C-alpha positions in Angstrom: 85.4 4.0 -133.7 86.1 6.0 -136.8 87.6 8.7 -134.7 89.9 6.2 -133.0 90.9 4.8 -136.3 91.8 8.4 -137.5 93.8 8.9 -134.3 95.7 5.7 -134.8 96.4 6.6 -138.4 98.1 9.8 -137.2 100.3 7.8 -134.9 101.1 5.2 -137.6 102.1 7.9 -140.2 104.3 9.8 -137.7 105.9 6.6 -136.5 106.7 5.6 -140.1 108.2 9.1 -140.6 110.4 8.6 -137.6 111.6 5.2 -138.8 112.4 6.6 -142.3 114.3 9.5 -140.7 116.2 7.2 -138.5 117.2 5.0 -141.4 118.2 8.1 -143.5 120.9 9.2 -141.0 124.3 9.2 -142.8 127.7 10.8 -142.8 126.1 14.3 -142.9 124.7 13.6 -139.5 128.2 12.9 -138.2 129.4 16.1 -139.8 126.7 18.1 -138.1 127.6 16.5 -134.7 131.2 17.4 -135.3 130.3 21.0 -136.1 128.3 21.3 -132.9 130.8 19.8 -130.5 133.6 21.9 -132.1 131.6 25.1 -132.0 133.3 27.8 -130.0 130.2 30.0 -130.0 126.5 29.1 -129.8 124.2 26.7 -131.7 121.4 28.9 -133.1 118.2 27.2 -134.3 115.8 29.0 -136.7 112.6 28.1 -138.5 109.3 29.8 -139.3 105.8 28.6 -138.5 105.6 25.1 -137.0 109.3 24.5 -137.6 109.9 27.7 -135.6 108.3 26.0 -132.5 110.4 23.0 -133.1 113.5 25.3 -133.2 112.6 26.7 -129.8 112.3 23.2 -128.3 115.6 22.1 -129.9 117.4 25.1 -128.5 116.0 24.4 -125.0 117.1 20.8 -125.2 120.6 21.7 -126.4 121.0 24.2 -123.6 119.8 21.8 -120.9 122.3 19.2 -122.1 125.3 21.4 -122.1 125.3 23.1 -125.6 124.7 26.9 -125.4 121.8 27.5 -127.7 118.9 29.8 -128.5 116.1 30.1 -131.1 116.3 32.9 -133.6 113.1 34.1 -135.2 113.9 34.7 -138.9 111.5 37.6 -139.2 113.0 39.3 -136.2 116.5 38.5 -137.5 115.8 40.8 -140.5 115.1 43.7 -138.0 118.3 43.5 -136.0 118.4 40.1 -134.3 121.1 39.0 -136.8 123.4 40.8 -134.5 123.1 37.8 -132.2 125.0 35.7 -134.7 128.8 35.7 -134.8 131.4 33.9 -137.0 131.9 31.3 -134.2 128.3 30.2 -134.2 126.5 27.3 -135.9 123.1 28.1 -137.3 120.7 25.3 -137.9 117.8 26.2 -140.2 114.7 24.0 -140.4 112.6 24.1 -143.5 111.1 20.9 -145.0 110.6 22.7 -148.3 113.8 24.6 -148.1 112.1 27.6 -149.7 110.5 29.4 -146.8 110.8 33.1 -147.6 111.8 34.1 -144.1 114.6 31.6 -144.0 115.9 32.4 -147.5 116.0 36.1 -146.7 118.6 35.7 -143.9 120.9 33.2 -145.7 123.1 35.8 -147.3 123.5 37.7 -144.0 124.5 34.5 -142.2 127.0 33.7 -144.8 128.5 37.2 -144.6 128.8 37.0 -140.9 130.7 33.8 -141.3 128.7 31.4 -139.2 128.4 27.7 -140.2 125.0 27.1 -141.8 123.3 23.7 -141.4 120.1 22.8 -143.2 117.5 20.3 -142.0 115.2 20.0 -145.0 113.3 17.5 -147.1 114.4 19.1 -150.4 118.1 18.5 -151.5 117.6 20.9 -154.5 116.2 23.8 -152.4 117.7 27.2 -152.1 118.4 26.5 -148.4 120.2 23.2 -149.1 122.4 24.6 -151.9 123.5 27.6 -149.6 124.3 25.5 -146.6 127.6 24.1 -145.4 126.1 20.9 -144.3 122.7 19.5 -145.2 120.6 16.8 -143.6 117.9 15.7 -146.1 114.9 14.2 -144.5 113.3 11.4 -146.4 110.0 11.6 -148.2 107.0 10.7 -146.0 103.3 11.4 -145.8 102.1 14.2 -143.5 99.7 12.9 -140.9 97.3 15.8 -141.6 94.4 14.3 -143.7 94.4 17.5 -145.7 98.1 17.2 -146.5 99.7 20.6 -146.0 99.8 21.0 -142.2 103.3 20.1 -140.9 102.8 17.0 -138.7 105.1 14.1 -139.7 107.8 16.5 -140.9 107.8 18.5 -137.6 107.8 15.3 -135.5 110.8 14.1 -137.5 112.6 17.4 -137.1 111.9 17.3 -133.4 113.3 13.8 -132.9 116.3 14.7 -135.1 117.0 17.7 -132.9 116.7 15.6 -129.8 119.2 13.1 -131.2 121.7 15.9 -132.0 121.5 17.3 -128.4 121.7 13.9 -126.8 124.6 12.6 -128.9 126.5 15.9 -128.5 126.1 15.7 -124.7 127.5 12.1 -124.9 130.6 13.4 -126.8 131.1 16.1 -124.2 130.9 13.5 -121.4 128.0 15.4 -119.9 127.1 13.8 -116.6 124.2 13.8 -114.1 126.0 16.4 -112.0 126.3 18.7 -115.0 122.6 18.3 -115.8 121.5 19.1 -112.2 123.7 22.3 -112.2 121.7 23.6 -115.1 118.4 22.7 -113.5 118.5 24.3 -110.0 114.7 24.7 -109.8 112.2 21.9 -109.1 112.8 18.5 -107.7 115.8 17.7 -110.0 117.8 20.7 -108.9 116.9 20.3 -105.2 118.2 16.7 -105.3 121.6 17.9 -106.6 122.0 21.2 -104.8 120.4 21.0 -101.3 122.6 19.6 -98.6 122.0 18.5 -95.1 123.3 21.9 -93.7 120.6 23.7 -95.8 117.7 21.8 -94.1 118.8 20.7 -90.7 117.8 22.1 -87.4 120.7 24.1 -86.0 121.7 26.4 -83.1 119.0 26.7 -80.4 116.7 24.4 -82.4 118.9 21.4 -82.0 117.7 19.0 -79.3 120.7 17.8 -77.2 121.7 17.2 -73.7 124.9 16.4 -71.8 125.5 12.7 -71.0 125.6 13.4 -67.2 122.1 15.0 -67.1 119.0 13.2 -65.9 116.6 11.3 -68.2 113.8 13.7 -67.1 115.8 16.6 -68.6 116.1 14.7 -71.9 112.4 14.2 -72.0 111.9 17.9 -71.4 114.4 18.8 -74.2 112.7 16.4 -76.6 109.3 17.8 -75.9 110.4 21.4 -76.3 112.3 20.9 -79.6 109.6 18.6 -81.1 111.9 16.5 -83.3 111.3 13.2 -81.6 115.0 12.8 -80.7 117.7 14.1 -78.3 121.4 13.9 -79.2 123.7 13.2 -76.3 127.1 15.0 -76.1 130.0 15.0 -73.7 131.6 18.0 -72.0 133.4 19.1 -75.2 130.3 18.8 -77.5 131.2 15.5 -79.1 128.3 13.2 -80.0 128.3 10.1 -77.8 124.8 8.9 -78.0 121.1 9.4 -78.9 117.7 8.9 -77.3 114.6 8.7 -79.6 111.0 8.9 -78.7 110.8 5.2 -79.3 113.7 4.7 -76.8 111.7 6.7 -74.2 108.6 4.6 -74.6 110.6 1.4 -74.1 112.4 2.9 -71.1 109.1 4.0 -69.4 107.6 0.6 -70.1 110.5 -0.9 -68.0 109.4 1.5 -65.2 112.8 3.2 -65.2 113.0 6.1 -62.6 113.3 9.0 -65.0 114.1 11.4 -62.1 117.2 9.6 -61.0 118.5 7.8 -64.1 121.2 9.5 -66.0 121.2 9.9 -69.7 124.4 8.0 -70.3 122.9 4.9 -68.6 120.0 4.6 -71.1 121.2 6.2 -74.3 122.0 4.4 -77.5 125.8 4.6 -77.9 127.6 5.0 -81.2 124.6 6.4 -83.0 124.3 6.7 -86.8 125.2 10.2 -88.0 125.8 12.2 -91.1 128.0 15.1 -92.2 126.6 18.5 -93.0 127.8 18.5 -96.6 126.0 15.3 -97.5 123.4 15.8 -100.2 119.9 15.9 -98.7 118.8 13.1 -101.1 121.6 10.9 -99.8 120.7 11.7 -96.2 117.1 10.7 -97.0 118.3 7.4 -98.5 120.5 6.8 -95.4 117.5 7.4 -93.1 115.2 5.1 -95.1 117.9 2.4 -95.4 118.4 2.4 -91.6 114.7 2.6 -90.9 115.1 5.7 -88.7 113.3 9.0 -88.6 116.1 11.4 -87.9 119.8 11.5 -87.5 122.4 13.8 -85.8 124.7 16.0 -87.9 128.3 16.3 -86.9 131.4 18.2 -88.1 134.8 16.7 -89.0 135.6 16.4 -85.2 132.4 14.5 -84.4 131.0 17.5 -82.6 127.2 17.9 -82.8 126.1 20.8 -85.1 122.5 19.8 -86.1 119.7 17.3 -86.5 118.1 16.3 -89.8 114.8 14.5 -90.1 113.1 12.7 -93.0 110.2 15.2 -92.6 112.5 18.2 -93.2 113.8 16.6 -96.3 110.4 15.7 -97.7 109.1 19.1 -96.9 111.8 20.6 -99.1 110.3 18.6 -102.1 112.9 15.9 -102.2 111.6 12.4 -102.6 113.2 9.1 -103.6 
């Protein structure tokens, strides 16, 4: 129980730090947002130690939400990485004390380059604060570390502060879902935005189809050979005119229909549901689920059959609703 109380104390202290930081947001915050959205270069985040890790996360969040950004290690900056900074850039330096040697050592170079320097610090009288163009002073709060010196509450506050900058800047840009997905092509997020029906559908010789004047037995053979549980029916010029599913076949056989004499156009479902090849796969999956079907023909702009897409093909690609 004592350990649980210690754990809860950490949460309480860091939550309190976040509340104080939120309440301390002022006009300087708006000046920082203005500098970021008007930046013609990159937003460069720097910090040493634990704030350095926060800087890396901030840069990643900025980049994913439409603000070109990277983390600059202040020690590496002293050995050539200052060349990454240009006069068009905004440099955000994180140091709660505002006196970290590694940060102080690169201030003069940043000023000579001409980049805008922004400080996130807890000390308004610090060297960093006095040298910066814009300063966000974090309020005084207790570190969650029971020993005191380990950055805990302060790094959490800086992390949330950075998240807010990235999110608010993206809102100013009018950053949309489509923009976000373009920057996340990997994983399920990217697949949902990038993969289209034409990327996943069966095509060419793998498409199960038959002419409307063929016999039902031929449709059964085609369905068995292609293994998709469906046969699309086309006319003489390749236009989609109907469909037969494995469910349709079961019902037809139950009625004791003569599969060796009955023609496809006598038993097919006319005016079947269909999708276009450029439809997003996630939208095709939603269409399939909404209509309670397992597969759907794919047609071109002239209603000619070009493929078949199934829910299994979409799910296999890692796309789920």
